N, C-alpha and C positions, 0 to 999 in steps of 0.2 A: 580484510573480510573476505571470506570466500564462502559463496552460497551452496557450493557443492563439495565442501571439504570431506568430512567423514560421516555424514548423515546416513544411517543405516536404513532408513525407510523410503517410502515413496515420496517424490517431489511433486508438489502441486504445480501445474503449469496451465496457463491459459494465455491466449493472444487475440488481438484484433488488428485488422488493417484499417488505416485511416487515410483518406485521400486528401491528404495535406503534407506540405513538405516536412521532412524529417526535423529540420531545425525548428519549425514551429511547434511541432508536437513535444520535441524535447524540451523546449522553453516552457511549456506549459507543466512540466514536471520540476523545473528547477527555479521558477519565479514564484515566490510565496503567494502572491495574489493570484496568479493564474491558477496555481495548484489548488488553493482553497476554493476556487470556483468550480471544481468537479469532484474532488476527493471526498470520500465518505458515503454514507448510506443515502440513497435516493429518498428525497422528502424531509431530510435532517440536515439543513445547512449547518456548516461549521464555522465556528469562531476560532481564529488563531490566537493562542496564548503566547506562543513564541514561534517565530519562522526564521530559520536559519539553515537554508538548503545548501550546504557546502559539506566537503569532506570533514567529518567529526561534529558536524552541526546537528541541530535537533529541530524538529517540526512538531510542536505541542499544540493540540487543539481540543475543542470540545463541541459536542452537538447538545442542544437543549432537548430533553425528553418531554413527552406530553404531559407528564405529572409535575413538570417544572424543575426537575433535576438535571444534572449534567453528567455526560458521559464522556470521559476524556480518552484520548488516544495519543501515542507518541511514536515518532519515526526518528530513530538515530542513524545518521548517515555515516557510511564507509566510503569506498572509493566512488568517484563520479567521474566518468570519461566522457566528455562533451560529445553529443549526437551518437554516443555508443551504449552507455550503460550506467545504471545507478545501483549501488548496493546499499542496503539498509536493514535495520532490525525494527521490528514493529511490535506494538502491543497496546494494552489498555493501561491507563495510568490514573494517578489522582491529580489534583491541581498542582502538586509539588513535583510532578515528573517521576514518581516512585510508581514502579511497575505494580500493576493490579491484575487479579484474575479477572476473566470475561464476566461481567455482571450476571449474564444468564446462562453461563456454562462453566461452572468452577473447575472443571478438569480440562479445559481448553488450555493449550500450552500458553506459558507466560510470555515468551518471545518467539517470534517468527523471523527468520532471516530470509530476505528476499532479494533477487537480483532482476532488475527491470532492464530488458534490452531492447534497442530500437535498430530497426534495419530497414534501409531504403528499399522501396519496391518500385515497379513500373508506374504505379498509380499514387504514390505517396510513402507511406512507411507502415510497418508492422511494429507493434508494442507487445512484448511478451513479458509476462510475469513468471517466475520460477521461485517457489518458496518452501520452506519446511521448518518444522519446529527446532529450536536449539535449546540444550540444557533441560530437555523434557524426559519424563519417565515413560514407561511403556504404555500406561493408560492414556497419557496426554497424547502420544504419538498415535495410538489406535484411534482415538477421537478425531484428531486432525485428519487422518487418512480416511475415515468414514464420512467426512463432511466435503469431500470434493465436489459433489454435485451442488451443495449449497454455496460453496466458494466460487463455483463457476457462475452461478446465478448472481452472486453479490458482486462479483467483478464485472459481469455483464451490465449491471446497473451503473457501476463506476465508469465502464467503457462509454456507456450511452451518455452519461453526464460530460465525459470528455469530448465526445462528438458535438454535444450541444454547445459546449465552451468554444470548441475550435470554430464552430460556424458563426459565433458572435464576435470572434477575434478579428 
């Protein structure tokens, strides 16, 4: 799995530095319990349906919505290089791990390919997400590329939750 293969459009990238050892931050992305403690939308804790963060593995989860419904997400893992990078394909799903359209944006890409990289810094480490749609049509690509500000805000919330999880660790 290569996140930069032949994608013709713009790649969404965001990063943040954490003042914790690289190995501790990486562990939060590869331990199912630690990952579940910060992944997802702020204010919507997730429940793990299947957690297998290994190459070829799946992390399938859901969040309970205010109306009592469930919104499922799925991450399918490719290469994982310890303390360096994680490659995955993400999207929304049903309870049986079938890909579904975004419940509030039906022209959102069905699948997004992401590479998460980890780099040691003087004060800790930097985590960088770089992602783009795959198997998407022009309308889906255009919507994805128009949503970079919202994605930055969303990942900002995820980074804040990671910071809080690291502080509790």
